[in-house]
C-alpha positions in Angstrom: -16.8 165.4 25.5 -14.5 167.3 23.1 -14.6 170.4 25.4 -13.8 168.3 28.4 -10.7 166.8 26.6 -9.6 170.2 25.5 -9.9 171.6 29.0 -8.1 168.7 30.4 -5.2 169.0 28.0 -5.0 172.8 28.7 -4.9 172.1 32.4 -2.1 169.5 31.9 -0.2 171.9 29.7 -0.5 174.7 32.3 0.7 172.3 35.0 3.7 171.1 32.9 4.6 174.7 32.2 4.4 175.7 35.8 6.3 172.7 37.0 9.0 173.3 34.4 9.4 176.9 35.6 9.5 175.7 39.2 12.1 173.1 38.3 14.3 175.8 36.7 13.9 178.1 39.7 14.9 175.3 42.1 17.9 174.4 39.9 19.1 178.1 39.9 18.6 178.3 43.7 20.4 175.0 44.2 23.3 176.4 42.2 23.4 179.5 44.3 23.5 177.5 47.5 26.3 175.2 46.2 28.5 177.6 44.2 27.9 181.1 45.7 26.9 180.7 49.3 29.5 178.0 49.8 28.1 176.6 53.0 29.4 173.6 54.9 28.6 170.3 53.0 26.1 169.0 55.5 24.2 172.3 55.5 24.4 172.6 51.7 23.0 169.1 51.2 20.1 169.8 53.6 19.1 173.0 51.9 19.3 171.6 48.4 17.1 168.7 49.5 14.7 171.1 51.3 14.3 173.4 48.3 13.8 170.5 45.8 11.5 168.3 47.8 9.4 171.2 49.2 9.5 173.6 46.2 7.5 176.5 47.6 7.7 176.0 51.3 11.4 175.1 51.0 12.1 178.4 49.2 10.4 180.3 51.9 12.4 178.5 54.6 15.6 179.2 52.8 14.8 182.9 52.6 14.2 183.0 56.3 16.9 180.7 57.6 19.5 180.0 54.9 20.7 183.0 52.9 22.2 186.3 53.6 23.4 188.6 50.8 25.2 191.0 53.2 27.6 188.4 54.5 30.6 189.4 52.4 30.1 193.0 53.2 30.2 192.0 56.9 33.5 190.3 56.4 35.1 193.1 54.5 34.0 195.7 57.2 35.9 193.7 59.9 39.1 192.8 58.0 40.7 196.3 57.8 40.1 196.9 61.5 41.4 193.5 62.6 44.8 194.1 61.0 45.7 196.5 63.9 46.0 193.5 66.3 48.6 191.6 64.3 51.7 193.1 65.8 50.5 192.5 69.4 49.5 189.0 68.6 52.8 188.1 66.9 54.7 189.4 69.9 52.8 187.2 72.4 53.1 184.3 70.0 56.8 184.7 69.9 57.0 184.9 73.7 55.1 181.6 74.0 57.3 179.8 71.4 60.6 181.1 72.9 59.5 180.2 76.4 59.7 183.8 77.7 56.0 184.2 78.5 55.5 185.0 82.2 52.4 183.5 83.9 50.9 184.2 87.3 49.7 180.6 87.4 52.4 178.3 86.0 49.8 175.6 85.1 49.0 177.7 82.0 52.3 176.5 80.5 50.6 173.1 80.0 48.0 174.7 77.8 50.2 176.9 75.6 48.9 175.0 72.6 45.4 176.3 73.4 46.8 179.9 73.7 48.5 179.5 70.4 45.3 178.3 68.8 43.4 181.4 70.0 46.2 183.8 68.8 46.6 182.2 65.4 42.9 181.8 64.9 41.6 185.3 65.7 44.6 187.2 67.4 43.0 186.7 70.8 45.6 187.0 73.6 46.0 186.1 77.2 45.5 189.0 79.6 46.6 189.0 83.2 45.9 190.8 86.5 42.1 190.7 86.1 39.6 190.7 88.9 36.5 188.6 88.4 33.0 188.4 89.9 30.5 185.7 88.9 26.7 186.3 88.9 24.1 183.5 88.6 21.1 185.5 89.7 19.4 188.2 87.5 18.4 190.7 90.2 21.9 190.6 91.7 23.6 191.0 88.4 21.4 193.9 87.3 21.6 195.7 90.6 25.4 195.7 90.3 25.3 196.7 86.6 23.0 199.6 87.2 25.2 200.8 90.1 28.2 200.7 87.8 26.4 202.5 85.0 25.2 205.2 87.4 28.7 205.8 88.6 30.1 206.1 85.0 32.2 209.3 84.3 33.4 209.0 80.7 31.6 206.4 78.5 29.2 203.5 78.6 29.1 200.9 75.8 26.0 198.6 76.0 25.4 195.6 73.6 22.6 193.1 74.0 21.0 190.5 71.8 17.6 191.2 73.4 16.5 194.5 74.9 12.8 194.8 75.7 10.6 197.8 76.4 9.3 196.3 79.6 9.9 197.3 83.2 13.6 196.3 83.4 14.3 197.5 79.8 12.8 200.9 80.5 14.8 201.1 83.8 18.0 200.5 81.8 17.0 202.9 79.1 16.1 205.7 81.5 19.5 205.4 83.3 21.3 205.6 79.9 19.4 208.7 79.1 20.3 210.2 82.5 24.0 209.5 81.9 23.9 210.9 78.4 22.3 214.1 79.7 25.2 214.3 82.3 27.7 214.4 79.4 28.7 210.7 79.5 29.2 209.2 76.0 26.6 206.4 75.7 26.6 203.9 72.8 23.9 201.3 72.6 23.9 198.3 70.2 20.9 195.9 69.9 20.4 193.0 67.5 17.8 193.6 64.8 16.1 190.2 65.6 16.5 190.2 69.3 15.2 193.8 69.5 11.8 193.1 68.2 10.2 194.1 71.5 12.4 197.3 71.7 9.7 199.9 70.8 10.3 202.4 68.0 9.2 205.3 70.3 11.8 204.2 72.9 14.5 204.1 70.3 13.6 207.7 69.2 13.5 208.9 72.8 17.0 207.5 73.4 18.5 209.2 70.3 16.7 212.4 71.1 18.4 212.5 74.5 21.9 211.9 73.3 22.3 208.1 73.3 24.1 206.8 70.2 21.9 203.9 69.0 22.7 201.3 66.4 20.7 198.2 65.3 22.7 195.2 64.2 21.5 193.8 60.9 17.9 195.3 61.0 15.0 194.1 59.0 12.8 196.1 56.7 10.5 196.9 59.5 11.4 197.1 63.3 9.4 194.0 64.2 9.9 192.0 61.0 13.3 190.6 60.2 13.7 187.9 57.5 17.4 187.3 58.4 17.2 184.5 61.0 21.0 183.8 60.6 24.0 186.0 61.3 22.5 187.4 64.5 24.6 189.2 67.1 24.1 187.1 70.2 26.7 188.9 72.3 25.9 190.6 75.6 28.5 193.1 76.6 28.7 196.2 78.7 31.9 198.3 79.1 32.0 201.2 81.6 34.7 203.9 81.6 37.1 201.4 79.8 37.6 199.7 83.3 34.6 197.5 84.0 33.3 194.8 81.6 30.3 192.5 81.7 29.8 189.4 79.6 27.6 186.4 79.9 24.1 185.0 79.2 21.7 187.6 80.7 19.8 189.8 78.2 17.6 192.8 79.2 14.0 191.8 79.9 11.7 191.1 82.8 12.1 187.3 82.5 15.8 187.7 83.2 15.0 189.0 86.7 12.4 186.3 87.4 9.3 188.5 86.5 7.8 186.1 83.9 5.4 183.7 85.6 5.4 181.3 82.6 9.1 180.8 83.0 9.7 181.2 86.7 13.3 181.4 88.0 15.9 182.3 85.3 19.2 180.7 86.0 22.1 182.2 84.0 25.8 183.0 84.4 27.4 186.4 83.9 30.9 187.8 84.6 32.0 191.2 85.9 35.6 191.8 84.9 37.9 194.6 86.0 41.4 194.7 84.4 43.2 194.4 81.0 40.6 191.9 79.6 38.2 194.8 79.5 40.2 196.3 76.6 39.5 193.1 74.6 35.7 193.4 75.4 35.9 197.1 74.3 37.6 196.1 71.0 34.9 193.5 70.4 32.2 196.1 71.0 33.9 198.6 68.7 34.1 196.1 65.8 30.4 195.3 66.1 29.3 198.9 66.5 31.5 199.9 63.6 29.6 197.6 61.3 26.1 198.7 62.5 26.5 202.3 63.7 27.2 205.7 62.1 30.7 206.3 61.0 31.1 209.5 63.2 30.3 207.4 66.3 32.9 204.8 65.6 35.9 206.1 67.5 37.8 203.4 69.3 39.0 204.4 72.8 40.5 202.2 75.6 43.0 202.2 78.4 46.5 200.9 77.8 47.7 200.7 81.4 45.6 199.0 84.1 46.4 198.9 87.8 46.7 195.3 89.1 43.2 194.5 90.5 43.5 190.7 90.7 45.4 187.6 89.5 42.9 186.1 87.1 44.3 185.2 83.6 41.9 184.8 80.7 41.4 185.1 77.0 38.4 186.9 75.5 37.4 184.7 72.5 35.0 185.7 69.8 33.5 183.7 67.0 30.9 184.2 64.2 30.3 184.1 60.5 33.1 186.6 60.0 35.7 184.5 61.9 38.6 182.8 60.2 38.5 180.0 62.9 35.7 178.7 65.1 37.7 179.6 68.2 34.9 179.2 70.8 34.0 175.8 69.3 37.6 174.7 69.1 38.2 176.0 72.6 35.4 173.7 73.8 37.0 170.8 71.9 40.4 171.4 73.4 38.9 171.4 76.9 37.1 168.1 76.2 40.1 166.4 74.7 42.6 167.7 77.3 40.5 166.9 80.3 42.0 164.3 82.7 38.9 163.7 84.9 35.9 165.9 84.6 34.0 167.9 82.0 31.0 170.0 82.9 28.6 171.5 80.4 25.6 173.8 81.2 23.7 174.9 78.1 20.1 175.7 77.2 20.6 173.9 73.9 22.8 170.8 73.3 23.3 170.4 69.5 27.0 169.6 69.0 28.5 169.1 65.6 29.9 165.6 64.7 33.4 166.5 65.9 32.4 167.7 69.3 30.0 164.7 69.7 32.8 162.3 68.9 35.2 164.1 71.3 32.6 163.6 74.1 32.2 160.0 73.2 35.9 159.4 73.3 36.2 161.2 76.6 33.5 158.9 78.0 35.0 155.7 76.6 38.4 156.9 78.1 36.9 156.9 81.6 36.3 160.7 81.9 33.3 162.0 83.8 31.0 164.0 81.5 28.3 166.0 83.3 25.7 167.7 81.1 22.8 170.0 82.3 20.1 171.5 80.1 16.5 172.7 80.8 13.5 170.4 81.0 11.4 173.4 80.0 11.1 173.8 76.2 11.4 177.4 75.0 12.4 176.2 71.4 10.8 172.8 70.9 12.8 171.8 67.8 16.1 172.5 69.5 14.9 170.7 72.7 14.0 167.5 70.9 17.3 167.6 68.9 19.2 168.1 72.2 17.6 164.9 73.6 18.5 163.0 70.4 22.2 163.9 70.8 22.0 163.1 74.6 20.7 159.7 73.7 24.0 158.8 72.1 26.0 159.7 75.2 23.8 158.2 77.9 24.7 154.5 77.2 28.4 155.5 77.4 28.0 156.7 81.0 27.3 160.5 80.7 25.6 162.1 83.7 22.7 164.1 82.3 20.5 166.5 84.3 17.3 168.2 83.3 17.0 171.5 85.2 13.5 171.9 86.6 13.6 175.1 88.7 12.5 177.5 86.0 14.8 177.8 82.9 18.6 177.4 82.8 20.2 179.7 80.2 23.8 179.4 81.4 26.6 178.9 78.9 29.3 177.3 80.9 31.9 174.6 80.0 34.4 173.5 82.7 37.5 171.3 82.5 38.8 169.5 85.5 39.7 172.0 88.2 41.4 174.7 86.1 39.8 176.0 82.8 36.4 177.6 82.7 34.5 179.1 79.7 31.7 181.5 80.4 30.0 183.7 77.8 27.2 183.9 75.2 27.8 180.8 73.1 25.5 177.9 73.6 26.7 174.3 73.0 25.1 174.2 69.6 25.9 174.5 65.9 24.1 177.9 65.6 26.4 179.5 68.2 29.5 177.9 66.6 28.7 179.0 63.0 25.7 181.3 62.5 25.7 183.7 65.5 28.2 186.3 66.7 29.4 185.2 70.1 31.9 186.0 72.8 33.3 183.9 75.7 35.9 184.3 78.4 38.2 181.4 78.8 39.5 181.6 82.3 42.7 179.8 83.6 42.1 179.8 87.3 41.4 177.2 90.0 39.3 179.4 92.2 36.9 180.5 89.5 36.6 176.8 88.3 35.8 175.6 91.8 33.2 178.3 92.3 31.4 177.3 89.0 31.7 173.6 89.8 30.0 174.2 93.1 27.2 176.1 91.4 26.7 173.2 89.0 26.2 170.7 91.8 23.9 173.2 93.6 21.8 173.2 90.4 21.8 169.4 90.4 19.6 169.7 93.5 17.0 171.4 91.3 17.3 169.0 88.5 16.1 165.5 87.5 18.6 162.9 86.4 18.0 161.5 82.9 19.2 157.9 82.9 19.7 155.6 80.0 16.9 153.4 81.4 14.4 156.3 81.6 15.4 157.6 78.2 14.6 154.2 76.6 11.1 154.4 78.0 10.1 157.4 75.8 7.2 156.8 73.4 7.2 156.5 69.6 5.9 160.0 69.1 8.9 161.4 71.2 11.3 159.3 69.1 9.8 160.6 65.9 10.2 164.2 67.2 13.8 163.5 68.1 14.6 161.9 64.7 13.0 164.7 62.7 14.6 167.5 64.7 18.0 165.7 64.5 17.8 166.0 60.7 17.4 169.8 61.1 20.4 170.2 63.4 22.7 172.0 60.9 20.2 174.9 60.6 18.7 175.0 64.2 
C-alpha cells in the first residue's frame, strides 16, 4: 500500500512538473505572438487560444501556419529597391491633384481617388496604350504562351506558384532550356511550397543548361516546407520586356484539363502588350531579387513602348511586405463605388469583416451582387468557411452560383460596366494578408463587357444557391461551417 501511494505521489509530481513547464512554454510563445510577431488582433487572439487550449497540437499548428522568422528580412530586402519608384509616383500624383492628367477614357476621372490610393499605398501608377487579351481556357492560354516564349530574342522571366514535373511542366521546362541554349537570358522563379512536385533532377537539368533558377522561400528539403504562410502566389511571365502574362493559371496538367479527378479547369489569365509590362517586370525583379543569386538580379526594361492599344490599367501588388493592402482595398473601392452590379468569381470566398460589411451595405442599398465559386471542394476547410460567409449574404438578396463543370479557379472582380480586376488574388484573407499577389485593375468598358459575358456563360454551368436551399442543409454541415468560420483568419 505504501509503495502504491509513493508511486502515485511520484506520478502526480511528474505530471505537475511537466504541466508547469508546458505552461511556461505556452506563456513564452503567447508573448512572442503578442509582442514580437505583432499580428492583427483577430489572428493574435486565435493563435493564443489555440496554443493554450491545445498545448502540443497548437504549438505544431503555429509552427506550420503562424510564424515566420524571415519576415523582417523580407521587408528589408524590398525597401531599398522600392525607393526608386518614388519620383515617378510623386509626378503622377501631382498630375492627378492638379488636374493635368490626360486619360484616353475620360471616365477614369471619376475614379481618381482609387488611383491616388494605389499610388500612395504602393507607388503603383496608371499605364496607358496597352493591348489586352483575355484567356479563360488552359490549352488556349498555354499554346499562346509557348509560342511567345519560342519567339523570344532577349530575355524570358517566368514566375509561378506551382510548376510540376508532369507533361505540361516538362514541355515548358524543355522550351526554356532550348531558349537558354540559343543565348536568351532565362530566369525562372518558383515558390518553395507550390514547387513540391517540381523534381530536384529537373531543377538541376535547368541550371545545367543555363536557366537561372530561384526558389522562393524554400524549405529544409525540396518536398517539405514548414512555412505555410508568406507564399509567393504570383503567376507572371515577361518576354523581351514587351509581352506580359498574369492571372490564375499555374503550370501543371490539371490546368490544361488533363486531370480526370478535376475535369475542366476554368480560370482567367491576361496577355498584356504595352507599358504595363514594365510594371510586371519590376514586380518580377523584386521577387527574384529576394530569392535569387545577387549576380542574376539585374533589372532591365523598356522605357518607350509603341502604342499597341487603348487599355488603361494599374498593376497592383500586395503581400506581407506591403505598406497597404492595395488589392483588398481596390476590391473594397469597387464594391462601395458600384452603382448597379458587382461580380465576384473566386475559388475561395473568405472575406474579412470590412469587405463582408461592404457587400452587405451594397445589397441593402439595392445593388446586384453576383458571386460564383466552385461546388467541388479542393480545400474542404476553406469551402465550408466560404459557405458560412455566403450564408450571411443570401438573405439580403445576393445571387450565388456553385460552378459545377469541373473547377473554377478564376480570380475576377467586376464593377458595373467599367472596372475589372483580374489576377492571382482570391477573395480571401490569405490572399489579402499572407500571400504575395498581383492583379491588373483595368479601366475599360470593352474588357469589362467581355468578362461579364464570360460570367453569365459560366452561370449556364452552375447551380444557383438560394436562401431557401441553403437553409435546408443538415446539422453536420452547419457544424462544419461554424468550425471553419472560426479558422477564417488563418485559412
